[in-house]
ROLUMZA-301871 format. One record per residue (C-alpha): x, y, z; residue in three letters. Coordinates in pm, whole numbers, plus 50000, padded with zeros to 5 digits. Example, Ala and Ser with C-alpha at 12.3 -4.5 7.8 and 13.67 -1.06 7.14 Angstrom:
BEGIN
512304955050780ala
513674989450714ser
END
This chain:
BEGIN
748044957869410met
748324919769410thr
750434893569579lys
750734856269512arg
751614836969826ser
750654800369778his
754184785569788arg
757134791870016pro
760614799869880arg
763674781370011pro
766784799370120arg
768784816369848asp
772034798869935asp
770484765369834asp
769654776669482asp
773144773169341asp
774684739569256val
778364740569343pro
780804727469084thr
784054709369135asn
787054732169123asp
789344703069039asp
792364718769199val
793394689369417gly
796944677569456asp
796324646169256gly
793644625069097pro
790584621669315lys
789364586869378lys
786054574869250ser
783234572469497leu
783684535569559val
787414540269611glu
787034566669884met
788184542270151asp
789374556070477ser
793124556970517glu
793494555670892gly
796884547271026gly
796134523871305gly
799484521371482gly
799284515971858thr
800994540072089ala
804464530572213thr
806014536772552lys
809734541572625glu
811104527872951asp
813144558473044glu
810914586072908ala
809014605973166ser
807394627672903glu
806414599972658gly
803864608272397lys
801374583572254ala
800424591071897glu
796714587171839ala
794964605671557gly
791504618371632gly
791174601171970gly
792474606472320gly
795164584172455gly
795404569472801gly
796234590073110pro
799724604073131asp
800304587673468glu
799784552573332ser
802084559573036glu
804924569973269glu
804904538073478glu
807714514073382glu
807004477273329gly
803214481773315glu
800804481373024glu
799054514172952ser
795724515173136ser
794004531172844ala
795064521872491arg
794604545472201ser
791114541472046pro
792384550171701lys
792634514171572pro
789104506971689arg
787834539271539ile
789534531471210asp
788014496671209ala
784594511571279ala
785044536470996arg
785964508370757glu
782874488870866asp
780654519170811val
782274525570472asn
781634489570366arg
778034492570482phe
777504524670282val
778874507669969asp
777074474970027ser
774624462269768thr
771714462470012ala
772304498570120asn
772804510969763ile
769604493569651ala
767644507669945phe
768944543269902met
768214541169530ser
764574533469613leu
764494562569860val
765964585769596thr
763414573969339thr
760674582569587tyr
762224616669647ala
762174623169272leu
758634611769197tyr
756874611369537gly
755544647169544asp
754234646069187asp
752614611969244val
750984625369561arg
749384654569378ile
748444634969069leu
747054603169215gly
745984608569577phe
743494629169773asp
744624654970030pro
743844629570302gly
746964610170204ala
749234640270244asp
750064630570602gly
751444596970495ala
753474612570215phe
754774638870456leu
755914611470692ala
757674592970406leu
759304625170288thr
760494632670641thr
761954597770669met
763724601670334ala
765084635370448phe
766384619670769ala
767954590670578leu
769764614370343phe
771034635070635leu
772194603270811ser
774014592070498glu
775774625670472ile
776794623670837ala
778154588270799leu
780104597470487leu
781564627970660cys
782784605470940trp
784094575270750cys
785614591670439arg
788394616770468asp
787934631070120asp
784154636070143tyr
784024664670392leu
787144684270305val
788014711370557thr
789944742870464pro
793684742470515asp
793834771670757leu
797654773370798pro
798134773670422ala
795344799070386leu
796924822370642arg
800254819370464glu
798724826970123leu
796854857070259leu
799964871870411ser
801414903470263arg
804764887270181asp
803134859169987arg
801014884069794trp
804114903469696arg
805944871669587cys
803074858669373arg
803854849269014lys
800414858968890ser
797114868769044ser
795294839468884trp
797714813669019ser
797524829869361trp
793724829069353leu
793874792569249gly
796024783669549arg
793754803669779val
790734785569641gly
792434752169692lys
793364760470052ala
789904774770130ala
788044745769974lys
785414731770209ala
783584700270117gly
783954678369812ser
781804680069502phe
779634651169614tyr
779274665769962phe
777714697769828trp
775684678469575leu
774244656269847asp
773634685970075leu
771794706869813val
769754677269691ser
768784668470048thr
767684703370149phe
765794707369823ser
763214684969990met
762374713770224ala
759744726669979ile
757824694170034glu
757934696070415met
755784725770532pro
756744720070895trp
760344728270811leu
759684762770660leu
756284774170784arg
753354764971005ala
750524750370800asp
747544766870978gly
743994773070876asp
744004784870518val
740804804770558ala
742184824770849asn
745364829770650glu
743364844070365ile
741454867470593asp
744694880370741gly
746644884270416thr
747684920070353ile
750824920270144ala
752124923369793gly
752704952069561lys
751274942769224ala
749484913769061ser
752124910868788val
754944908069045ala
752984881669233gly
752464861368916ala
756124863568832arg
757054852369183ala
754794822469137ala
756554814068812asn
759944815168986lys
758714789269235leu
758694764668945lys
762414770068919val
762814763069290ile
761074729669243arg
763574721468970met
766264719469237val
764804685669328arg
766344672269009leu
769684674769184val
768644641969341arg
769204626269000leu
772894629769073ala
772444609069389lys
770614582269188leu
773414581468933tyr
775944580869215lys
774404549669363tyr
774294531269032phe
777844541168938ser
779044530669283ala
777414496669239arg
778954492568895gln
782434501969017arg
782104479169317ala
781234450369086ala
784194458868861ala
786494460269161ala
785214426469277gly
786144410468943glu
789744422068975gly
790324411069333glu
793144387269411pro
792214351369404gly
790354353569079gly
791114330468793glu
794244340368609lys
794714338868239gly
791044343768152val
790654369167880glu
788474398867966ser
787414427267744ser
786844449168051his
790034452068257pro
789894466168609pro
789234503468605glu
792414523868621ser
792944555768820his
792954575368495val
789674559568388gly
788084565368726ala
789234601568733glu
788074607968376met
784674592268443ser
784334611568768asp
785174644968609arg
782914638868311thr
780084629168545thr
780484660968747lys
780524683168442lys
777514666668281val
775544668668605ile
776374705068660val
775734714068294gly
772314697568281ile
771224712268615leu
772354747268520ile
770444743668195met
767294731668371leu
767494759068633leu
768514786768397gly
766124781868106ile
762924790168308pro
764564821768436leu
765224833268081leu
761734825667950gln
758924851067923ala
756414849268212asp
752924837168137glu
750534856868358val
746774851268368asp
745514887268349tyr
741814877768341phe
741654869668714asn
743494901768793glu
741264922468565phe
738064907468706ser
739184913769063met
740184949468985lys
736854956268819met
734914942969121ala
737184960869368phe
736934994469189glu
733144991569167gln
733024984669541arg
735205014969612lys
732785037669422leu
730095029569676met
732185040969970ala
730375074869985asp
726955060269925gly
725215032169754ile
723795041269416asp
721465015369252pro
723355017368926gly
726685013669094glu
725384984769304leu
724154967268991glu
727494971868820arg
729374958669128trp
727154928169148glu
727704921868776phe
731454924868817ser
731554901469117glu
729254876568941asp
731504877768635leu
734544870768855leu
732844841069021val
731234827268706arg
734114830568459glu
736974820068689thr
737694792068931asp
737224814869226cys
736164796369540ile
736214824469797asp
736244862769812ile
736884884370116ala
736634922670144tyr
738514941270419asn
738174977470532gly
734814984670368phe
732115000570590glu
729365003570334asp
727124977670489gly
727494953370200leu
728534917070254pro
732274911470289asn
732154878070113asp
730654864769794ala
728234837169712ile
730164807769561ile
728344781069362pro
727944749569571pro
729594727469307asp
732894745369356arg
735574729569570ala
735984741769924arg
739224756170053ile
739374729370321gln
739244702270052asp
742254714969859leu
745954714569928arg
747784746769989val
749704743069662glu
746344739269480glu
745234774169588leu
746064806969414asp
745534835769654val
745454871369513phe
745114903169718thr
744544937669572ile
744004970169759gly
744405007469752asp
747745024369800asp
747795021770180asp
745924988370189tyr
743195003070414val
740684986170189arg
741604953770013ser
740084924369835met
741364888569858thr
740274861069620ala
741134824169628val
741194804469303phe
741134767069252asp
744454757769083ala
744144720369130ser
743834713868755gly
746964733168676arg
748854717568968val
747944682468852arg
749054691168502glu
752334704168643glu
752714672068844ala
752254650968531leu
754714672668342leu
757074670268638gly
757024632268621ile
757674633668249leu
760424659668296leu
762114638968566thr
762024608068346ser
763314628168050phe
766184642668252val
767104607768378ile
767314595768019val
769134627767915leu
771614624268200leu
772284587868116gly
772694594767746leu
774874624667828gly
777164603268040met
777394576767771val
777874600467480ser
780454621767658phe
782484592667787thr
782084565667521lys
784544578667263asp
787094589867522val
786794556867701arg
787034535267390asn
789864554767229leu
791894564667535val
790804550367869ile
790254514067769val
793594511967583pro
795354527367883ile
793664502368113glu
794704474467877his
798274487067894met
798174487668274ile
796654452868274gln
799394440068044leu
802134455568260val
800534441268573arg
800274406268424glu
803854408068297ile
805104419168640ser
803224390768811glu
804384364268564asn
807234377368345pro
807684343968169leu
803984336968115gly
802324338567779asn
798674336067886asn
798094373367869leu
794494385067865ser
795214407267564leu
797184393667272lys
798964414967015ile
796444407066743asp
793314409366957asp
792524444366830lys
790314447366524his
791864456466195arg
789944489566194lys
791944500966499asp
795304496166328asp
797194528666310gly
795754542866632met
798504554866861glu
796984536667160thr
796834504166964thr
800434508666861leu
801374513767226leu
799614481367324ile
801434462867049arg
804694478967155thr
804214468467518ile
803524432967405ser
806664433167190lys
808744448167471ile
807424420967702ala
808504394667450gly
811904410767408leu
812384411367785met
811414374767809arg
813914363967547val
816524389267662gly
816444383368037phe
815214347568034gly
814154328268340glu
817004342268547ala
815704377668490gly
812074370668583ala
812444386768926asp
814144417168776ile
811284422168531ile
808644416568798gly
810134440369054lys
810684468768809asn
807294465668639leu
805234460368952asn
802634488068923val
801364481569275ala
804654484869462his
807004501369213gly
806994536369356thr
810614545169287ala
811404561768957asp
814854545668931ala
815174509868813met
816124484369075asn
818484462968871leu
821314453769102leu
821214438569445gly
821454405769627asn
820974374269427gly
818794344369504arg
820024309369570lys
818414282969354ile
818934246369269his
818974237868905ser
820144214868633ile
822644232768413phe
823144222268054gly
825984236167843phe
826164231467464cys
828974240567230asp
829054239766850val
831924218866717arg
834554234866489gln
832884268766529phe
836014289666472thr
836674274366133asp
832964276366048thr
832884313366132thr
835854320965908glu
834134303165620cys
830594316565664leu
831474352265759gln
828174372265777glu
826084340865736glu
827374326666060val
824464344266234met
822004323666030leu
823924292466125phe
823924299866500val
820274310766508asn
819134279666321arg
820904257866577ile
819364278966855ala
815924274966699his
816184236966710val
817774236067057leu
815524261667226his
812354247767071ser
813024213767227ile
814334227467559val
811304249667614val
808934221067533gln
810784201267800cys
810124228768058asp
813664242368040gly
814814277967990ala
817504293367772ala
819854315667969asn
822984324867774lys
823814325567407asn
827574330167385ile
828424327667020gly
828994290666974asp
827764280867323ala
824384279367496phe
823544276867867leu
820224260267952leu
818594255768293thr
815934234468458trp
815114247568803lys
814364221469068val
812954229669409gly
815144216669687lys
812114203869876asp
811284181069581lys
814554161869607leu
814104146569952ala
812244115369844ser
814544107069555gly
811574099769331asp
812024115968989pro
808274120968965glu
808414145669255asp
810414170169047his
808424161968733asp
811284142468574tyr
813354174068532ala
816584154568476ala
814934131668220asp
813654162368035lys
817094178668035ala
818814147267904leu
816064140767651tyr
816324177067530ser
819994172767439phe
819604138167290val
816624149467084lys
818444181066975thr
821374160866840met
818964137966655ile
817014167066507glu
820234183966396met
821094152566201val
817604151066056arg
817624187765953his
821234189665836glu
820144205565510asp
818294233065696phe
821224240765925leu
823774242065642cys
821704261065388lys
824064289165288phe
825084307964981ser
827234289964723pro
830264310664823arg
829914301465192ala
829254264665118leu
832254262864891ser
834524277965156ala
833074255665429leu
833454222365248tyr
836824231865103glu
838254236765451arg
836304208065617met
835314181565360pro
832244161865465gly
831374187565731tyr
828544177965967lys
827004201866218cys
827514186966565arg
827374199066924ile
828894187967252gly
826834188467572cys
827454188067947gly
824844182868220leu
825274189168591his
823074195568894phe
823814219169181gly
823124252369342trp
823714287069195ala
823104323569274ile
820564338469036glu
820614375768972gly
821774404968763ala
825434407868672ile
826884440668548gly
826164477168611ser
823424502068546ser
824844505668193lys
824554469068099lys
823384438468288ile
823004401568220asp
820594379968416ala
822494347968480ser
823874323868739tyr
827104323968936ile
828284290869077ser
831044264969041pro
828284241368930his
827664262868623val
831354260568544asn
831174223168598met
828594219368320ser
830934238568090glu
833874216968196ala
831864185468123leu
831094198167774glu
834774205567719gly
835684170167827ala
833384154467565thr
836094159467303lys
838604139567504gly
836194111167577tyr
834974110667218gly
831274113567312val
828724140667230pro
827414142667588leu
828784139767940leu
826824141868262met
827874143168626ser
826954118168893glu
824704142869085pro
822724147768767phe
822604110668686arg
821194103569034asp
818104124268945leu
817294103268640leu
814554077368628ser
815424040468595gln
814274041468234glu
816754069268152ala
819604053168350arg
819274021968139ala
820874040567848gly
823654056768053cys
827084042468123arg
829784053468364arg
832874063868169val
835194077068442asp
835544091468791ala
837404123368880val
838114143769188arg
838584181069168lys
841754194669324arg
841134215169635gly
838774191669814gly
835504173969765gly
834684138069691gly
835094118969371ala
832424123369106met
831484098168843gly
831144108368479leu
828444093368260tyr
827404094767899thr
824294085367707tyr
825214064767406asp
823914081367090val
824994069966745asp
824614100766526leu
825714082366214ser
822234067566194thr
819984081865924arg
816784096566067phe
813814100065834ser
812244134065769arg
808894140165941ile
806214156065720pro
805374191365828lys
802024194066001lys
799614223065985gln
799754245966291pro
797294235366558thr
796194251566878lys
795924218567061lys
798624214667322arg
799904184367504leu
799494182667882pro
801964205168066his
803014218367726his
805314248067768arg
805654269267458thr
807904297267356thr
806134330267402thr
808084351267161phe
810144347166848ser
812724369766695leu
811984355466352val
811184382566102thr
808884375465813thr
808554392165477gln
804804391965431arg
804494429565425gly
806404460965343pro
808144459265677ser
809244430065892ala
807374424366215arg
807874403866525leu
805844372266559leu
804084361866874asp
804394324466853ala
802374316767163ser
799504303166955asn
801684284766705arg
803494260166926gly
807184263466965thr
808244277966637asp
807044297066339ala
806544278066022ser
806574306565778ser
809374311765530ser
811664339265656gly
815284349465658val
816264317765849leu
814634295965587gly
811844271165615asp
811854265465991leu
811154229366089pro
808224220566312asp
809594200866606ile
807224184066847glu
808434160367114ile
806984131467306asn
806114142267661lys
805354107767797asp
808024107268066phe
809684084468168pro
808384060167905tyr
809644082467625val
812974063867643trp
811244032967509met
808544048767296ser
810584074267098asp
811694055566789ala
814514080066716asp
816054076167062val
815744038267052val
817394037366709arg
820194060966814ala
821294039667110arg
820784005866942ser
824414005066817arg
825614000567175phe
823913967867270gly
823383950367601glu
826393927367552asn
828663957167505gln
827103973867806arg
827753943468031arg
831313940667905thr
831873977567968trp
830443974668319his
832883946868404leu
835733967168264gly
834773997768472met
834613977168790glu
838123963968724ala
839363998668630phe
838144014768953glu
839453985869164glu
842933990169010gly
842913957868807arg
843853975868489trp
844983944968306asp
841473930868331val
839993964768245ala
842163966667935lys
840843933467806asp
837253943667860arg
837713977867695phe
839443961467401asp
836403938967357glu
834083968967356val
836333987167115leu
836403957666881ala
832593954266882glu
832303991466793ser
834693989066499asp
837274008866693gly
835014039366732lys
834034038467100asp
835424070867241gly
835444062367615pro
837324029567544ser
839954048167342leu
840304074867611tyr
840694051067907leu
843034028067717leu
845184058167636lys
845234070167997arg
846034035468132met
848684031067865gly
850484061468002glu
850954040968321his
851774007968143asp
848333995568237phe
849283995068602arg
847294014268855ala
849424038869056pro
850084030369417asp
847924060169521ser
845034048969301trp
841674051569476gln
839384045269181gly
839414080469033tyr
841674105868865trp
842904137269036glu
841774164968802asp
END
């Protein structure tokens, strides 16, 4: 009978690699994201409570006596905040770059150290390697202990109350199915996370390299002399082959190495997405989403478990390779020795010596010991001096075989030099470890690449888009544009979803406008939007803004003539108006048929100094927007009135010589910004008497015979360059209180012919502070179906031929406040009202407000005469004064009571 006993076996319960049951309540966080979630609230004390309780999780509070004393601070505060802070510090240390790099080196040593020791060093170096292995073992145990303490989801403890409830008889009777019941039991009884068991098994797999942990490493020769065990040589050889499988458990450490590298990669990715980073920079790798982290984590677990099961299972299923020659030679020598038990025969002695010599000569035998023989023959054999000695070899380099009779009264033990085979196994072990590292890496990549590229990355892009839209609903510098995807991805559902999100974002921008930015942000905020219901209605927000109101002249008659084509008419006007307003940093709010409400928000803190530069010339931009719009409408009259022959015939038949014109009102004041309506339909707009004032100013333009009226609060915000073209046309006081308010106009002669500007090719170059429209509802006909255009890279408008016609390219001069002198169109438009007329008008207004209406009449008549009888304000004031026989009423204070 034989027994092979050169290697110890670890405990059976360390052989299996536990797998993740994946039955948690929700997605598990990735390793880097396993931050502690300690509460940290300090204990409170009520003045009148004699039985007050201080809440402190995991730590003892102060003495009850000190908590019950009124008017005193607790003598011992809860240590929970300090413990939580310490846990966070430890967690940051574990995930730090230095610690990950160091533990990666330790893991690399644990993978290759034992094979390198056998292959490249003498037994004299085993002590140093044993010390290094012991240190690595202690470091791994320390890491496990720290992770158990600082991460709640690393060492998961069973839910005993839930387990008791599930194991009750009533719950068993009420179960829906046995499988679902077993799943809940497994979830409640779960102890330890996947990475906890993986770390634990990989750490204790080092036990086979630390003899002091499993056995005492005594004198090998004495061990050989005292060996009496085993049942058969074949069983011993098979046991030795299974020890190879035990050594394969060390490859579990590969999972730790991968864990460190993946943790470092995720930490770097998380660092790129931290607040404070540069916004608007395009990135092809958005911050990892919870879905991506969970998918990567689950794939990693399954690949690790699959590869390890394969590596551990294949050797168990292979045929054993047993060296029968050593066994046969030992049996032959042992049987020959047994024949001489009753007496030594010369022939038998010669055959025994031949058998023993054959065993020594033909094998790597380095020692033989006989036990229980009393025949007077030597109990050991003569070993050639060139053979290695037992003391010079490692324990794992020795193969010890023992054979004996049935009751082991007489036995024979032989020791064979296995150093050559062990070194070969060490070399193969290094190669196998390297191969498995490559296999594991390729497995991770191959299993996750397609899923990540086709599903995870698009989902992360969607989340990134939603996050960017919620942070800046009106912004257009998104990191992922609609057309960023390659043409080969067109048709993929995920790509279509990204495009749809981008289109929805554009629709929300043009639908809600600047007033709805907060509504969009609050309801799309992926970080704080936990409620399923939309938060649409609530308190508004007080803002200060310039309000501009525009109305299309003769719109009712125009609508009756154009019928269905009136939409083209309105949208063409809106295209011109909004293109200019947006370039001037304004925002379109309402489109009410023939009217448009525009806003320019101004921070109240920027008005204190009275310097227009402090608010970035907001008033100049608003006034310039309207003046430029009226000029561009004259220039592009053919574009605005391009209708079918039937519509044109009806239009010019009712209104011969029809010209498209608008009236404008500008006012500055406060307003409440918010959502108006119900959960069925809302409008993001402004509520304020100042909004109504801008509309009232526009309505008054018809009476004063001017295209634009502005209030005195608005005029006060203008620069000196802009004021030079304004003139005061009246003063009114609203009934119900308040002071008098002056009314002003900007003289624009729209009868001037403005030359057409050649269309330029689209360019990506933008002027400083250039604000562009981010979305256009212009549909094109370049394909089988119309699509929405993202005009963020085309300037303010699309130049393609669509249903609205050949849209004009309108670019404005942004050189405020000098634009009033440098824009040739503006200078030409106001040239009809010269400085002489302006001085005469100023004298007339002074006399008018002072009540000297006879003088005012003369001055206004002069202005009227110089304008060929077309000056609207002169006609209006002369008419109003004529109603009072050009005598100021006794109650006249320089203004009209409106």
